[in-house]
RODO-2510 file (C-alpha; in nm, 4 decimals, decimal comma):
residues 91
     n   res          X          Y          Z
     1     m    -1,2482    -3,2115     0,6718
     2     s    -1,5439    -3,0689     0,6334
     3     r    -1,5574    -2,6682     0,5887
     4     g    -1,8073    -2,4562     0,7611
     5     r    -2,0351    -2,1930     0,6579
     6     t    -2,3015    -1,9522     0,7734
     7     v    -2,5651    -1,8012     0,5992
     8     r    -2,8485    -1,5846     0,6357
     9     c    -3,1460    -1,6099     0,3768
    10     v    -3,4640    -1,4254     0,3430
    11     v    -3,7477    -1,5998     0,1689
    12     s    -4,0444    -1,4067     0,0125
    13     g    -4,3363    -1,5420    -0,1466
    14     r    -4,6423    -1,7226     0,0263
    15     v    -4,4371    -1,8513     0,3095
    16     q    -4,6344    -1,7293     0,6171
    17     g    -4,9102    -1,9550     0,7460
    18     v    -4,8171    -2,2378     0,5404
    19     y    -4,5978    -2,4422     0,7749
    20     y    -4,2587    -2,2795     0,6311
    21     r    -4,0938    -2,2320     0,9673
    22     a    -4,1530    -2,5985     1,1005
    23     a    -4,0634    -2,7591     0,7856
    24     t    -3,7597    -2,5675     0,7625
    25     c    -3,6750    -2,6482     1,1202
    26     e    -3,7056    -2,9904     1,0629
    27     r    -3,4989    -2,9919     0,7369
    28     a    -3,2237    -2,8043     0,9102
    29     t    -3,2325    -3,0467     1,2041
    30     e    -3,2023    -3,3689     0,9655
    31     l    -2,9050    -3,1722     0,7979
    32     g    -2,7510    -3,1231     1,1337
    33     l    -2,7416    -2,7654     1,1271
    34     r    -2,7624    -2,4833     1,3910
    35     g    -2,9421    -2,1722     1,3442
    36     w    -3,2718    -2,0282     1,3259
    37     v    -3,6032    -1,9679     1,1431
    38     r    -3,8424    -1,6623     1,1811
    39     n    -4,1193    -1,4466     1,0293
    40     l    -4,0270    -1,1099     0,9243
    41     p    -4,3201    -0,8062     0,9736
    42     d    -4,3304    -0,7940     0,5897
    43     r    -4,4613    -1,1537     0,5312
    44     r    -4,0997    -1,2937     0,4602
    45     v    -3,9060    -1,5386     0,6276
    46     e    -3,5574    -1,5209     0,7766
    47     v    -3,3261    -1,8344     0,7986
    48     v    -3,0105    -1,8438     0,9841
    49     a    -2,7945    -2,1889     0,9020
    50     a    -2,4691    -2,2782     1,0450
    51     g    -2,2851    -2,5962     0,9833
    52     d    -2,0863    -2,8084     0,6920
    53     v    -2,0780    -2,6477     0,3714
    54     d    -2,2677    -2,9201     0,1833
    55     a    -2,5410    -2,9472     0,4549
    56     v    -2,5782    -2,5591     0,4449
    57     g    -2,5878    -2,5797     0,0424
    58     a    -2,8556    -2,8448     0,0749
    59     l    -3,0730    -2,6261     0,2870
    60     t    -3,0470    -2,3355     0,0695
    61     a    -3,1588    -2,5110    -0,2220
    62     w    -3,4370    -2,7236    -0,0205
    63     l    -3,5398    -2,3492     0,0667
    64     w    -3,6740    -2,2790    -0,2894
    65     q    -3,9355    -2,5334    -0,2562
    66     g    -4,0494    -2,5707     0,1267
    67     p    -4,3507    -2,7316     0,2361
    68     p    -4,6114    -2,8345    -0,0389
    69     v    -4,8435    -2,5363    -0,0108
    70     a    -4,5669    -2,2693    -0,0090
    71     r    -4,5076    -2,0763    -0,3219
    72     v    -4,1591    -1,9232    -0,3113
    73     a    -4,0706    -1,6105    -0,5083
    74     t    -3,7176    -1,5521    -0,3904
    75     v    -3,4578    -1,6779    -0,1654
    76     g    -3,1794    -1,4149    -0,1162
    77     v    -2,8456    -1,5542     0,0322
    78     e    -2,5424    -1,3535     0,2147
    79     e    -2,2751    -1,4776     0,4298
    80     w    -2,3617    -1,3997     0,8180
    81     t    -2,0918    -1,3550     1,0990
    82     g    -2,3422    -1,3001     1,3674
    83     a    -2,3710    -1,5516     1,6709
    84     v    -2,5395    -1,8764     1,6034
    85     p    -2,7057    -2,0987     1,8774
    86     d    -2,5747    -2,4494     1,9304
    87     d    -2,9250    -2,5890     1,7790
    88     f    -3,1844    -2,5246     1,5281
    89     s    -3,5051    -2,3661     1,6333
    90     i    -3,8052    -2,1622     1,5248
    91     r    -3,8189    -1,7905     1,6625
***
């Protein structure tokens, strides 16, 4: 029986304008996760992901890499208790 987990991640660095949201959406969809990714006004990217604990862990680890032109400085991770959609999307 798989365990579920929902997290909110805030990613900083060179993560806007470098295909980060689209690549994150693709990876999350491949992992079967639900949630969203969006740009924040302060040039960071927010990711909310829900699903199997191992899949959430895989996405969280991937966020440190991102697409080839991204330069990730930090990835903050916290548990999320808010609502999550039935799919993964770019907001």
